[in-house]
DRENROSE-243223 format. One record per residue: residue in three letters; x, y, z of N, C-alpha, C, O, CB in turn. Coordinates in steps of 0.1 Angstrom, whole numbers, plus 5000, padded with zeros to 4 digits. Glycine has a CB too. Example, Ala and Ser with C-alpha at 12.3 -4.5 7.8 and 13.67 -1.06 7.14 Angstrom:
BEGIN
(node ALA,(5132,4943,5078),(5123,4955,5078),(5132,4967,5078),(5142,4967,5085),(5113,4955,5090))
(node SER,(5128,4978,5071),(5137,4989,5071),(5129,5000,5079),(5134,5011,5080),(5141,4994,5057))
***
This chain:
BEGIN
(node UNK,(2158,7678,4283),(2158,7672,4297),(2145,7675,4304),(2139,7666,4310),(2170,7677,4305))
(node UNK,(2140,7688,4303),(2128,7691,4309),(2116,7684,4303),(2107,7680,4310),(2126,7706,4309))
(node UNK,(2117,7683,4289),(2106,7676,4282),(2106,7661,4286),(2095,7656,4288),(2107,7678,4267))
(node UNK,(2118,7655,4286),(2118,7641,4290),(2112,7639,4304),(2105,7629,4306),(2133,7636,4289))
(node UNK,(2116,7648,4313),(2111,7646,4327),(2095,7647,4327),(2089,7640,4334),(2117,7656,4336))
(node UNK,(2090,7657,4319),(2076,7658,4319),(2069,7646,4313),(2059,7642,4318),(2072,7671,4311))
(node UNK,(2075,7641,4302),(2069,7629,4296),(2069,7617,4306),(2060,7609,4307),(2077,7625,4284))
(node UNK,(2080,7616,4314),(2081,7605,4323),(2070,7606,4334),(2064,7597,4338),(2095,7605,4330))
(node UNK,(2069,7619,4339),(2058,7621,4349),(2045,7618,4344),(2036,7612,4351),(2059,7636,4354))
(node UNK,(2042,7623,4331),(2029,7620,4325),(2026,7605,4323),(2015,7601,4326),(2027,7628,4312))
(node UNK,(2037,7598,4319),(2035,7584,4317),(2032,7577,4330),(2024,7568,4331),(2048,7578,4311))
(node UNK,(2039,7582,4341),(2037,7576,4354),(2023,7578,4359),(2017,7569,4365),(2047,7581,4364))
(node UNK,(2018,7590,4356),(2004,7593,4361),(1994,7585,4353),(1984,7580,4359),(2001,7608,4359))
(node UNK,(1996,7583,4340),(1987,7575,4332),(1987,7561,4337),(1976,7554,4338),(1991,7575,4317))
(node UNK,(1999,7556,4340),(2000,7542,4345),(1993,7540,4358),(1987,7530,4361),(2015,7538,4346))
(node UNK,(1995,7550,4367),(1989,7550,4380),(1973,7550,4379),(1967,7542,4386),(1993,7561,4389))
(node UNK,(1968,7558,4370),(1954,7559,4368),(1948,7546,4363),(1938,7541,4367),(1950,7570,4359))
(node UNK,(1956,7540,4353),(1952,7527,4348),(1952,7516,4359),(1942,7508,4359),(1962,7523,4336))
(node UNK,(1962,7516,4367),(1963,7506,4378),(1951,7508,4388),(1945,7498,4392),(1976,7507,4386))
(node UNK,(1948,7521,4391),(1936,7523,4400),(1923,7518,4394),(1915,7513,4401),(1936,7538,4403))
(node UNK,(1922,7521,4381),(1909,7517,4374),(1909,7502,4374),(1898,7496,4376),(1909,7522,4360))
(node UNK,(1920,7495,4371),(1920,7480,4371),(1917,7475,4385),(1910,7465,4386),(1934,7475,4366))
(node UNK,(1923,7481,4395),(1921,7476,4409),(1907,7478,4413),(1901,7469,4419),(1930,7484,4418))
(node UNK,(1900,7489,4409),(1886,7491,4412),(1878,7481,4406),(1868,7476,4412),(1882,7505,4408))
(node UNK,(1880,7479,4393),(1872,7469,4385),(1874,7455,4391),(1864,7447,4392),(1876,7469,4370))
(node UNK,(1886,7452,4395),(1889,7439,4401),(1881,7437,4414),(1876,7427,4417),(1904,7437,4404))
(node UNK,(1881,7448,4423),(1874,7447,4435),(1860,7445,4434),(1853,7438,4441),(1877,7460,4443))
(node UNK,(1854,7452,4423),(1839,7450,4420),(1836,7436,4418),(1824,7431,4421),(1835,7459,4409))
(node UNK,(1845,7428,4412),(1842,7414,4408),(1844,7404,4420),(1841,7393,4419),(1851,7410,4397))
(node UNK,(1850,7409,4431),(1852,7400,4442),(1840,7397,4450),(1831,7405,4451),(1863,7406,4451))
(node UNK,(1839,7385,4456),(1827,7381,4464),(1826,7391,4476),(1836,7396,4481),(1829,7367,4470))
(node UNK,(1813,7394,4479),(1810,7403,4490),(1812,7395,4503),(1806,7385,4505),(1796,7409,4489))
(node UNK,(1820,7401,4512),(1824,7393,4524),(1813,7397,4535),(1812,7408,4539),(1838,7397,4529))
(node UNK,(1806,7386,4539),(1796,7388,4550),(1799,7379,4561),(1803,7367,4559),(1781,7385,4544))
(node UNK,(1799,7384,4574),(1803,7376,4585),(1791,7371,4594),(1782,7379,4595),(1813,7384,4594))
(node UNK,(1793,7359,4599),(1782,7353,4607),(1788,7344,4618),(1800,7341,4618),(1772,7346,4598))
(node UNK,(1779,7339,4626),(1782,7328,4635),(1773,7317,4632),(1763,7318,4626),(1781,7333,4650))
(node UNK,(1777,7305,4637),(1768,7293,4636),(1755,7296,4644),(1756,7297,4656),(1775,7280,4641))
(node UNK,(1744,7298,4637),(1732,7302,4643),(1720,7296,4636),(1712,7302,4630),(1731,7318,4643))
(node UNK,(1719,7282,4637),(1709,7275,4630),(1695,7278,4635),(1694,7281,4647),(1711,7260,4630))
(node UNK,(1685,7278,4627),(1684,7275,4613),(1687,7287,4604),(1685,7286,4592),(1671,7269,4609))
(node UNK,(1692,7298,4609),(1695,7310,4601),(1708,7308,4593),(1708,7311,4581),(1695,7322,4610))
(node UNK,(1718,7303,4600),(1731,7301,4594),(1737,7288,4599),(1738,7286,4611),(1741,7313,4596))
(node UNK,(1742,7280,4590),(1749,7268,4594),(1764,7269,4590),(1767,7271,4579),(1743,7255,4588))
(node UNK,(1773,7268,4600),(1787,7268,4596),(1791,7257,4587),(1799,7258,4578),(1796,7268,4609))
(node UNK,(1785,7245,4590),(1787,7233,4582),(1773,7229,4577),(1765,7225,4585),(1794,7221,4590))
(node UNK,(1771,7230,4564),(1757,7227,4559),(1752,7213,4563),(1760,7204,4564),(1757,7227,4543))
(node UNK,(1739,7212,4565),(1733,7200,4570),(1723,7195,4558),(1714,7202,4555),(1725,7202,4583))
(node UNK,(1726,7184,4552),(1718,7179,4541),(1717,7189,4530),(1706,7191,4524),(1704,7174,4546))
(node UNK,(1727,7196,4528),(1727,7207,4517),(1721,7220,4521),(1721,7229,4513),(1720,7202,4506))
(node UNK,(1717,7221,4534),(1710,7233,4538),(1721,7242,4545),(1729,7238,4554),(1699,7230,4548))
(node UNK,(1722,7255,4541),(1732,7264,4546),(1726,7273,4557),(1733,7280,4564),(1737,7273,4535))
(node UNK,(1713,7273,4558),(1706,7283,4567),(1697,7292,4558),(1702,7297,4548),(1716,7291,4575))
(node UNK,(1685,7295,4563),(1676,7302,4554),(1680,7316,4552),(1678,7322,4541),(1662,7302,4559))
(node UNK,(1686,7323,4561),(1691,7337,4559),(1703,7337,4549),(1703,7346,4541),(1695,7343,4572))
(node UNK,(1711,7327,4550),(1723,7326,4541),(1717,7324,4527),(1722,7331,4517),(1732,7314,4544))
(node UNK,(1708,7315,4525),(1703,7313,4511),(1695,7325,4506),(1696,7328,4494),(1693,7301,4512))
(node UNK,(1688,7332,4514),(1681,7344,4510),(1690,7355,4505),(1689,7361,4495),(1671,7349,4521))
(node UNK,(1701,7357,4513),(1710,7367,4510),(1718,7364,4497),(1720,7372,4489),(1720,7369,4522))
(node UNK,(1722,7351,4496),(1730,7347,4484),(1721,7349,4472),(1726,7354,4461),(1734,7332,4485))
(node UNK,(1708,7345,4472),(1699,7347,4461),(1697,7361,4457),(1697,7365,4445),(1686,7340,4464))
(node UNK,(1695,7370,4467),(1693,7384,4465),(1705,7390,4458),(1703,7398,4448),(1690,7391,4478))
(node UNK,(1717,7387,4462),(1729,7393,4456),(1731,7387,4442),(1736,7393,4433),(1741,7391,4464))
(node UNK,(1728,7374,4440),(1729,7368,4427),(1720,7375,4417),(1724,7376,4405),(1725,7353,4428))
(node UNK,(1709,7379,4421),(1700,7387,4412),(1706,7400,4408),(1702,7407,4398),(1686,7389,4418))
(node UNK,(1715,7405,4416),(1722,7418,4414),(1735,7415,4406),(1743,7425,4403),(1725,7425,4426))
(node UNK,(1738,7403,4402),(1750,7399,4395),(1762,7399,4404),(1774,7401,4400),(1752,7409,4384))
(node UNK,(1760,7397,4417),(1771,7397,4427),(1771,7384,4435),(1761,7377,4436),(1770,7409,4437))
(node UNK,(1783,7380,4440),(1785,7368,4448),(1787,7372,4462),(1795,7380,4465),(1796,7359,4443))
(node UNK,(1779,7366,4471),(1781,7368,4486),(1788,7356,4491),(1784,7345,4489),(1767,7370,4493))
(node UNK,(1798,7359,4500),(1806,7348,4506),(1804,7350,4521),(1809,7360,4527),(1821,7348,4502))
(node UNK,(1798,7340,4528),(1795,7341,4542),(1807,7334,4549),(1809,7322,4547),(1782,7334,4546))
(node UNK,(1813,7341,4558),(1824,7336,4566),(1820,7335,4581),(1812,7343,4585),(1837,7344,4565))
(node UNK,(1825,7325,4588),(1821,7323,4602),(1832,7326,4612),(1843,7321,4611),(1816,7308,4604))
(node UNK,(1829,7335,4621),(1838,7340,4631),(1831,7342,4644),(1819,7342,4644),(1845,7354,4627))
(node UNK,(1838,7343,4656),(1831,7347,4668),(1825,7360,4666),(1830,7369,4659),(1842,7347,4680))
(node UNK,(1813,7362,4672),(1805,7374,4669),(1812,7387,4672),(1812,7396,4664),(1792,7373,4676))
(node UNK,(1818,7388,4684),(1825,7400,4687),(1836,7404,4677),(1837,7416,4674),(1831,7399,4701))
(node UNK,(1843,7394,4672),(1853,7397,4662),(1847,7401,4649),(1852,7410,4642),(1862,7385,4660))
(node UNK,(1836,7394,4645),(1829,7398,4633),(1824,7412,4633),(1825,7420,4623),(1817,7388,4630))
(node UNK,(1819,7416,4645),(1814,7430,4646),(1825,7440,4644),(1824,7450,4637),(1807,7432,4660))
(node UNK,(1837,7438,4650),(1848,7446,4649),(1852,7448,4634),(1855,7459,4630),(1860,7441,4657))
(node UNK,(1853,7437,4627),(1857,7437,4613),(1848,7445,4604),(1852,7453,4596),(1859,7423,4608))
(node UNK,(1835,7443,4606),(1825,7451,4598),(1825,7466,4602),(1824,7474,4593),(1811,7445,4600))
(node UNK,(1826,7469,4615),(1827,7483,4619),(1839,7490,4613),(1838,7502,4610),(1827,7484,4634))
(node UNK,(1850,7483,4611),(1862,7489,4605),(1862,7490,4590),(1871,7496,4584),(1874,7481,4610))
(node UNK,(1852,7484,4584),(1851,7485,4569),(1858,7474,4562),(1859,7474,4550),(1856,7497,4565))
(node UNK,(1862,7463,4569),(1869,7452,4562),(1860,7441,4557),(1865,7432,4550),(1879,7446,4572))
(node UNK,(1847,7442,4560),(1837,7433,4554),(1825,7441,4552),(1822,7451,4559),(1835,7420,4564))
(node UNK,(1816,7436,4543),(1804,7443,4540),(1794,7443,4551),(1789,7454,4555),(1797,7437,4528))
(node UNK,(1791,7432,4557),(1780,7432,4567),(1780,7420,4576),(1788,7411,4576),(1767,7432,4560))
(node UNK,(1769,7420,4585),(1767,7410,4595),(1754,7403,4593),(1744,7409,4588),(1768,7416,4609))
(node UNK,(1754,7390,4595),(1742,7381,4593),(1742,7371,4605),(1752,7366,4608),(1742,7375,4579))
(node UNK,(1730,7368,4611),(1718,7376,4611),(1719,7386,4622),(1725,7383,4632),(1705,7367,4612))
(node UNK,(1714,7398,4620),(1717,7409,4628),(1705,7417,4632),(1697,7420,4624),(1727,7419,4621))
(node UNK,(1703,7419,4645),(1692,7427,4650),(1695,7441,4652),(1707,7445,4655),(1686,7420,4663))
(node UNK,(1685,7450,4651),(1687,7464,4653),(1690,7467,4668),(1683,7461,4677),(1675,7472,4649))
(node UNK,(1700,7475,4671),(1703,7479,4685),(1709,7493,4684),(1718,7496,4676),(1712,7469,4691))
(node UNK,(1706,7501,4694),(1711,7515,4694),(1726,7516,4695),(1732,7525,4690),(1705,7523,4706))
(node UNK,(1732,7506,4701),(1747,7506,4702),(1754,7504,4689),(1765,7507,4687),(1752,7495,4712))
(node UNK,(1746,7498,4679),(1752,7495,4666),(1749,7506,4656),(1755,7507,4646),(1746,7482,4661))
(node UNK,(1739,7514,4659),(1734,7524,4650),(1745,7533,4644),(1744,7536,4632),(1724,7533,4656))
(node UNK,(1755,7538,4651),(1765,7546,4645),(1774,7539,4634),(1780,7546,4626),(1774,7552,4656))
(node UNK,(1773,7526,4634),(1782,7518,4626),(1775,7511,4614),(1782,7506,4605),(1790,7509,4634))
(node UNK,(1762,7509,4615),(1755,7500,4606),(1743,7506,4600),(1737,7515,4606),(1751,7487,4613))
(node UNK,(1740,7502,4588),(1727,7504,4582),(1720,7490,4582),(1726,7480,4581),(1728,7510,4567))
(node UNK,(1707,7491,4583),(1699,7478,4584),(1691,7476,4572),(1683,7485,4568),(1690,7479,4597))
(node UNK,(1692,7464,4566),(1684,7461,4554),(1669,7460,4559),(1666,7460,4571),(1689,7448,4548))
(node UNK,(1660,7458,4549),(1647,7454,4552),(1647,7441,4560),(1657,7433,4557),(1638,7454,4540))
(node UNK,(1638,7438,4568),(1638,7425,4576),(1639,7413,4567),(1633,7412,4556),(1626,7423,4585))
(node UNK,(1648,7404,4570),(1650,7391,4563),(1644,7379,4570),(1641,7369,4564),(1664,7389,4559))
(node UNK,(1642,7380,4583),(1637,7370,4591),(1633,7375,4605),(1635,7387,4608),(1646,7357,4592))
(node UNK,(1629,7367,4614),(1626,7371,4628),(1628,7360,4638),(1630,7348,4634),(1611,7376,4629))
(node UNK,(1628,7363,4650),(1630,7353,4661),(1622,7357,4673),(1619,7369,4675),(1645,7350,4664))
(node UNK,(1620,7348,4682),(1614,7351,4695),(1625,7353,4706),(1633,7343,4707),(1604,7340,4700))
(node UNK,(1626,7364,4712),(1636,7367,4723),(1629,7364,4736),(1618,7368,4738),(1642,7381,4722))
(node UNK,(1636,7358,4745),(1631,7355,4758),(1641,7348,4767),(1653,7348,4764),(1618,7347,4757))
(node UNK,(1637,7341,4777),(1646,7335,4786),(1644,7320,4787),(1633,7315,4787),(1645,7341,4800))
(node UNK,(1655,7312,4787),(1655,7298,4789),(1658,7295,4804),(1664,7303,4811),(1666,7291,4781))
(node UNK,(1652,7285,4809),(1654,7280,4823),(1653,7265,4823),(1648,7259,4814),(1644,7287,4833))
(node UNK,(1659,7259,4833),(1659,7244,4834),(1645,7239,4835),(1636,7245,4842),(1668,7239,4846))
(node UNK,(1642,7227,4829),(1629,7222,4829),(1624,7218,4843),(1612,7217,4845),(1629,7209,4820))
(node UNK,(1633,7214,4852),(1629,7210,4865),(1627,7222,4875),(1624,7220,4887),(1639,7201,4871))
(node UNK,(1628,7235,4869),(1625,7247,4877),(1611,7251,4875),(1606,7249,4864),(1635,7258,4873))
(node UNK,(1605,7257,4885),(1591,7263,4883),(1593,7275,4874),(1602,7283,4875),(1585,7267,4896))
(node UNK,(1583,7277,4865),(1583,7289,4856),(1580,7301,4864),(1569,7302,4870),(1573,7287,4844))
(node UNK,(1589,7311,4865),(1586,7323,4873),(1576,7332,4866),(1570,7341,4872),(1598,7331,4875))
(node UNK,(1573,7330,4853),(1563,7337,4846),(1567,7352,4844),(1558,7361,4843),(1550,7337,4853))
(node UNK,(1579,7355,4842),(1584,7369,4840),(1578,7374,4827),(1577,7367,4817),(1599,7370,4840))
(node UNK,(1573,7386,4827),(1567,7393,4815),(1576,7403,4809),(1574,7408,4798),(1554,7399,4819))
(node UNK,(1587,7407,4816),(1596,7417,4811),(1610,7414,4815),(1613,7406,4824),(1592,7431,4816))
(node UNK,(1620,7420,4808),(1634,7417,4811),(1638,7423,4824),(1646,7417,4831),(1643,7424,4800))
(node UNK,(1631,7434,4828),(1634,7440,4841),(1632,7430,4853),(1639,7431,4863),(1625,7452,4843))
(node UNK,(1623,7421,4851),(1620,7411,4862),(1631,7401,4864),(1632,7394,4874),(1607,7404,4859))
(node UNK,(1641,7401,4854),(1652,7392,4856),(1663,7398,4864),(1673,7392,4868),(1658,7388,4842))
(node UNK,(1662,7411,4867),(1672,7418,4875),(1674,7410,4889),(1664,7407,4896),(1668,7433,4878))
(node UNK,(1687,7408,4892),(1690,7401,4905),(1691,7386,4903),(1695,7380,4913),(1680,7405,4915))
(node UNK,(1687,7381,4892),(1688,7367,4890),(1702,7363,4884),(1709,7372,4879),(1677,7362,4880))
(node UNK,(1706,7351,4884),(1718,7346,4877),(1715,7343,4863),(1709,7333,4859),(1724,7333,4885))
(node UNK,(1720,7352,4854),(1717,7352,4840),(1729,7351,4831),(1740,7356,4835),(1709,7365,4836))
(node UNK,(1728,7345,4820),(1739,7345,4810),(1733,7350,4797),(1721,7349,4794),(1746,7331,4808))
(node UNK,(1741,7355,4788),(1738,7358,4774),(1750,7358,4766),(1761,7358,4771),(1730,7372,4774))
(node UNK,(1748,7358,4752),(1760,7357,4743),(1766,7371,4740),(1758,7380,4736),(1756,7350,4730))
(node UNK,(1779,7372,4742),(1786,7385,4741),(1783,7392,4727),(1784,7386,4717),(1801,7382,4742))
(node UNK,(1779,7404,4728),(1777,7413,4717),(1764,7410,4708),(1762,7416,4698),(1789,7413,4708))
(node UNK,(1757,7399,4712),(1744,7398,4706),(1735,7409,4711),(1737,7415,4721),(1737,7384,4709))
(node UNK,(1724,7412,4703),(1715,7423,4707),(1709,7420,4721),(1706,7429,4728),(1704,7425,4697))
(node UNK,(1706,7407,4724),(1701,7404,4737),(1710,7407,4748),(1706,7413,4759),(1697,7389,4737))
(node UNK,(1723,7405,4746),(1733,7408,4757),(1734,7423,4758),(1736,7428,4769),(1746,7401,4754))
(node UNK,(1734,7430,4747),(1735,7445,4747),(1723,7451,4755),(1724,7461,4761),(1736,7450,4733))
(node UNK,(1711,7445,4753),(1699,7449,4761),(1702,7449,4776),(1699,7458,4783),(1687,7441,4757))
(node UNK,(1708,7437,4780),(1711,7436,4795),(1721,7447,4799),(1719,7452,4810),(1717,7422,4797))
(node UNK,(1730,7449,4791),(1740,7460,4794),(1734,7473,4795),(1736,7481,4804),(1751,7460,4784))
(node UNK,(1725,7477,4786),(1718,7490,4785),(1709,7492,4797),(1707,7503,4802),(1711,7491,4773))
(node UNK,(1703,7481,4802),(1695,7481,4814),(1703,7480,4827),(1697,7480,4838),(1684,7471,4814))
(node UNK,(1716,7478,4826),(1725,7476,4837),(1721,7464,4846),(1721,7465,4858),(1726,7489,4846))
(node UNK,(1717,7453,4839),(1714,7441,4846),(1726,7432,4846),(1731,7428,4836),(1701,7434,4839))
(node UNK,(1730,7428,4858),(1742,7419,4859),(1740,7406,4852),(1729,7400,4853),(1745,7417,4874))
(node UNK,(1750,7401,4845),(1749,7389,4838),(1763,7384,4834),(1773,7391,4835),(1740,7390,4825))
(node UNK,(1764,7371,4831),(1776,7365,4825),(1776,7365,4810),(1766,7359,4804),(1778,7350,4831))
(node UNK,(1785,7372,4804),(1786,7372,4789),(1795,7361,4784),(1807,7360,4789),(1790,7386,4784))
(node UNK,(1790,7352,4775),(1798,7341,4770),(1800,7342,4755),(1793,7350,4749),(1792,7327,4774))
(node UNK,(1808,7334,4749),(1812,7336,4735),(1803,7328,4725),(1803,7331,4713),(1826,7331,4733))
(node UNK,(1794,7319,4730),(1786,7312,4721),(1773,7307,4727),(1772,7307,4739),(1793,7300,4715))
(node UNK,(1763,7304,4719),(1750,7298,4723),(1752,7285,4731),(1746,7283,4741),(1741,7296,4712))
(node UNK,(1761,7277,4726),(1764,7264,4732),(1769,7266,4746),(1765,7259,4755),(1773,7256,4724))
(node UNK,(1778,7275,4748),(1784,7278,4761),(1773,7283,4771),(1773,7279,4783),(1795,7288,4761))
(node UNK,(1764,7291,4766),(1754,7297,4774),(1744,7285,4779),(1740,7285,4790),(1746,7308,4767))
(node UNK,(1741,7277,4770),(1732,7265,4773),(1739,7256,4783),(1732,7251,4792),(1728,7258,4760))
(node UNK,(1752,7254,4781),(1759,7245,4791),(1759,7251,4805),(1758,7244,4815),(1773,7242,4786))
(node UNK,(1761,7264,4806),(1761,7271,4819),(1747,7269,4825),(1746,7267,4837),(1764,7286,4817))
(node UNK,(1736,7270,4817),(1723,7268,4823),(1721,7254,4828),(1716,7252,4839),(1713,7272,4812))
(node UNK,(1723,7244,4819),(1721,7230,4823),(1730,7226,4834),(1726,7218,4843),(1723,7221,4811))
(node UNK,(1742,7232,4835),(1752,7228,4845),(1749,7236,4858),(1757,7234,4868),(1765,7231,4841))
(node UNK,(1738,7244,4859),(1734,7251,4871),(1744,7262,4875),(1744,7265,4887),(1732,7241,4882))
(node UNK,(1752,7267,4866),(1760,7278,4869),(1752,7291,4869),(1755,7301,4875),(1772,7279,4859))
(node UNK,(1741,7291,4861),(1732,7302,4860),(1718,7296,4861),(1716,7284,4859),(1734,7311,4848))
(node UNK,(1708,7305,4863),(1694,7300,4863),(1686,7304,4851),(1675,7299,4848),(1687,7305,4876))
(node UNK,(1691,7314,4844),(1684,7319,4832),(1694,7323,4821),(1705,7327,4823),(1675,7331,4835))
(node UNK,(1689,7320,4809),(1697,7324,4797),(1688,7332,4788),(1678,7327,4783),(1703,7311,4789))
(node UNK,(1692,7345,4786),(1684,7354,4777),(1690,7353,4763),(1701,7357,4760),(1685,7368,4783))
(node UNK,(1681,7348,4754),(1685,7347,4740),(1673,7344,4731),(1662,7347,4735),(1695,7335,4739))
(node UNK,(1676,7339,4719),(1665,7336,4710),(1660,7322,4710),(1669,7313,4712),(1669,7340,4695))
(node UNK,(1648,7320,4708),(1642,7306,4708),(1647,7297,4697),(1652,7286,4700),(1627,7307,4708))
(node UNK,(1646,7301,4685),(1648,7292,4674),(1662,7287,4673),(1664,7275,4672),(1644,7299,4661))
(node UNK,(1672,7295,4673),(1686,7291,4672),(1690,7282,4684),(1696,7272,4682),(1695,7303,4671))
(node UNK,(1686,7286,4696),(1690,7279,4708),(1683,7265,4709),(1690,7256,4714),(1688,7287,4720))
(node UNK,(1671,7265,4705),(1664,7252,4706),(1670,7242,4695),(1672,7230,4698),(1649,7253,4703))
(node UNK,(1674,7247,4684),(1681,7239,4674),(1694,7234,4679),(1697,7222,4678),(1683,7247,4661))
(node UNK,(1702,7242,4685),(1715,7238,4691),(1713,7229,4702),(1720,7219,4704),(1723,7251,4695))
(node UNK,(1703,7232,4711),(1701,7223,4723),(1697,7209,4718),(1701,7199,4724),(1690,7229,4732))
(node UNK,(1689,7208,4707),(1685,7195,4702),(1698,7188,4696),(1699,7176,4698),(1675,7197,4691))
(node UNK,(1706,7195,4689),(1719,7189,4684),(1727,7183,4694),(1733,7172,4692),(1726,7200,4676))
(node UNK,(1729,7190,4706),(1738,7185,4716),(1731,7176,4727),(1737,7172,4737),(1745,7197,4723))
(node UNK,(1718,7174,4725),(1711,7164,4733),(1706,7169,4746),(1704,7162,4756),(1719,7153,4735))
(node UNK,(1703,7183,4747),(1698,7188,4760),(1685,7195,4759),(1681,7202,4768),(1709,7197,4766))
(node UNK,(1678,7194,4747),(1666,7201,4745),(1656,7197,4756),(1648,7206,4760),(1660,7199,4732))
(node UNK,(1656,7185,4760),(1646,7181,4770),(1649,7186,4784),(1641,7183,4794),(1645,7165,4770))
(node UNK,(1660,7193,4786),(1664,7198,4799),(1661,7213,4801),(1663,7218,4811),(1679,7195,4801))
(node UNK,(1656,7219,4790),(1654,7234,4791),(1640,7237,4786),(1634,7229,4778),(1665,7241,4783))
(node UNK,(1635,7248,4790),(1622,7254,4785),(1624,7269,4783),(1633,7275,4788),(1611,7251,4795))
(node UNK,(1615,7274,4775),(1616,7288,4770),(1604,7296,4773),(1592,7291,4772),(1619,7288,4755))
(node UNK,(1606,7309,4777),(1595,7318,4779),(1597,7330,4770),(1607,7338,4772),(1593,7322,4794))
(node UNK,(1589,7333,4760),(1591,7344,4751),(1588,7358,4758),(1578,7358,4766),(1583,7343,4738))
(node UNK,(1595,7368,4754),(1592,7382,4759),(1589,7391,4748),(1581,7400,4750),(1604,7387,4767))
(node UNK,(1594,7389,4736),(1592,7398,4725),(1597,7391,4712),(1603,7380,4712),(1598,7412,4727))
(node UNK,(1594,7397,4701),(1598,7393,4688),(1609,7402,4682),(1608,7414,4683),(1587,7392,4678))
(node UNK,(1620,7396,4677),(1631,7403,4671),(1630,7402,4656),(1627,7391,4651),(1645,7398,4676))
(node UNK,(1633,7413,4649),(1635,7412,4634),(1650,7411,4631),(1658,7418,4638),(1628,7424,4627))
(node UNK,(1653,7403,4622),(1667,7402,4618),(1669,7408,4604),(1660,7409,4596),(1672,7387,4617))
(node UNK,(1681,7414,4602),(1685,7421,4590),(1698,7416,4585),(1706,7410,4592),(1685,7436,4593))
(node UNK,(1702,7420,4573),(1716,7420,4569),(1720,7434,4572),(1715,7444,4567),(1717,7417,4553))
(node UNK,(1730,7435,4581),(1735,7448,4586),(1747,7452,4578),(1757,7445,4578),(1738,7447,4601))
(node UNK,(1746,7463,4571),(1757,7468,4562),(1766,7478,4570),(1761,7487,4576),(1750,7475,4550))
(node UNK,(1779,7475,4569),(1788,7484,4576),(1789,7498,4569),(1789,7498,4557),(1802,7478,4576))
(node UNK,(1788,7508,4576),(1787,7522,4570),(1800,7526,4563),(1800,7535,4555),(1784,7532,4581))
(node UNK,(1811,7519,4566),(1824,7522,4560),(1826,7515,4547),(1837,7517,4540),(1836,7519,4570))
(node UNK,(1817,7506,4543),(1819,7499,4530),(1816,7509,4519),(1806,7517,4520),(1809,7487,4529))
(node UNK,(1824,7509,4508),(1822,7518,4497),(1808,7517,4491),(1802,7506,4488),(1832,7515,4486))
(node UNK,(1802,7529,4488),(1788,7530,4481),(1778,7520,4488),(1770,7514,4481),(1790,7526,4466))
(node UNK,(1778,7520,4501),(1770,7510,4508),(1755,7513,4507),(1747,7504,4507),(1775,7509,4523))
(node UNK,(1752,7526,4508),(1737,7529,4507),(1731,7525,4494),(1720,7520,4494),(1735,7544,4510))
(node UNK,(1738,7527,4483),(1734,7523,4470),(1732,7508,4469),(1722,7503,4464),(1743,7528,4459))
(node UNK,(1742,7500,4475),(1742,7486,4475),(1730,7481,4483),(1723,7471,4479),(1755,7480,4480))
(node UNK,(1728,7487,4495),(1717,7482,4503),(1703,7484,4497),(1694,7476,4498),(1717,7489,4517))
(node UNK,(1702,7496,4490),(1689,7499,4483),(1687,7488,4472),(1675,7483,4471),(1690,7512,4476))
(node UNK,(1697,7484,4465),(1695,7474,4455),(1692,7460,4461),(1684,7453,4456),(1708,7473,4446))
(node UNK,(1699,7457,4472),(1696,7445,4479),(1681,7444,4484),(1675,7434,4482),(1705,7443,4492))
(node UNK,(1676,7455,4490),(1662,7456,4494),(1653,7454,4483),(1642,7447,4484),(1660,7469,4501))
(node UNK,(1656,7459,4471),(1647,7457,4459),(1647,7442,4455),(1637,7437,4452),(1652,7466,4447))
(node UNK,(1659,7436,4455),(1660,7422,4452),(1652,7413,4462),(1645,7404,4458),(1674,7417,4451))
(node UNK,(1653,7417,4475),(1646,7410,4485),(1631,7411,4483),(1624,7401,4485),(1650,7415,4499))
(node UNK,(1626,7423,4480),(1612,7425,4478),(1607,7416,4466),(1596,7411,4466),(1609,7440,4475))
(node UNK,(1615,7416,4455),(1612,7407,4444),(1611,7393,4448),(1601,7386,4443),(1622,7409,4433))
(node UNK,(1620,7388,4456),(1620,7374,4461),(1607,7371,4469),(1601,7360,4467),(1632,7371,4469))
(node UNK,(1603,7380,4477),(1590,7378,4485),(1578,7379,4476),(1569,7371,4478),(1589,7389,4496))
(node UNK,(1579,7387,4465),(1567,7388,4456),(1566,7376,4447),(1555,7372,4444),(1569,7401,4448))
(node UNK,(1577,7370,4443),(1576,7359,4433),(1576,7345,4440),(1575,7335,4433),(1588,7360,4424))
(node UNK,(1577,7345,4453),(1575,7332,4460),(1588,7325,4463),(1588,7315,4471),(1567,7323,4453))
(node UNK,(1599,7330,4458),(1612,7323,4460),(1617,7324,4475),(1623,7315,4480),(1623,7328,4451))
(node UNK,(1614,7335,4481),(1617,7337,4496),(1610,7326,4504),(1616,7319,4512),(1613,7351,4501))
(node UNK,(1597,7324,4502),(1590,7314,4509),(1594,7300,4506),(1594,7291,4514),(1575,7315,4506))
(node UNK,(1598,7298,4493),(1603,7284,4489),(1616,7281,4497),(1617,7269,4501),(1606,7284,4474))
(node UNK,(1624,7290,4499),(1636,7288,4507),(1633,7284,4521),(1638,7274,4527),(1646,7300,4507))
(node UNK,(1624,7292,4528),(1619,7289,4541),(1612,7276,4543),(1613,7269,4553),(1611,7300,4547))
(node UNK,(1605,7272,4532),(1597,7259,4533),(1606,7247,4534),(1602,7237,4538),(1588,7258,4520))
(node UNK,(1619,7248,4529),(1628,7237,4530),(1633,7235,4545),(1639,7224,4547),(1640,7239,4521))
(node UNK,(1630,7244,4553),(1635,7243,4567),(1623,7239,4577),(1625,7238,4589),(1641,7256,4572))
***
């Protein structure tokens, strides 16, 4: 009876170890889940003429060189941030460095860049602001949980936080606010798509670098990011990185 019980327990342990090994191997083969918002030309939720966005294509190619598949999913940014912080997805794209994110994220080597500054209506005189501090006291909007909006929070500058670039542009054109603090490239692309580009103008304040931001709770994430950075460096060296950007 004692021997039979021991054999049963040992068989159960062997089976459990086998299942864990199988589960781990299965997980390794699954696409890497990366979260983003519609942020052209960096990411397109719906491809345009076969173009997915240059950051999407760069990230997919880098992981393909590592023998892995990256799957980019589109969610509201605040929700995407929560999911990555909790370890349910690998990373965020495209993502700027910010001290509020540092406890939760590792930042890849830069994959692209953008001009950060303020939009205002074309029929308004250009105030010529040279710093974000000069926007204090103005009616401003920015997109919730973007690095630009977090800057406003950290400086304690009053503003309206909205859920998308399109909403922020509509507030500006509709005269609900006078300034929109965000990035030039994505917002000009969206403004052109919705037919309001001729109603806004942009004043740059600084340049932002974008990264693939890896969630710190993802298994073996530092090793994976190191390999990603190596693949990204190879792409820049062999010209494939520039070839992707040239299509845009």
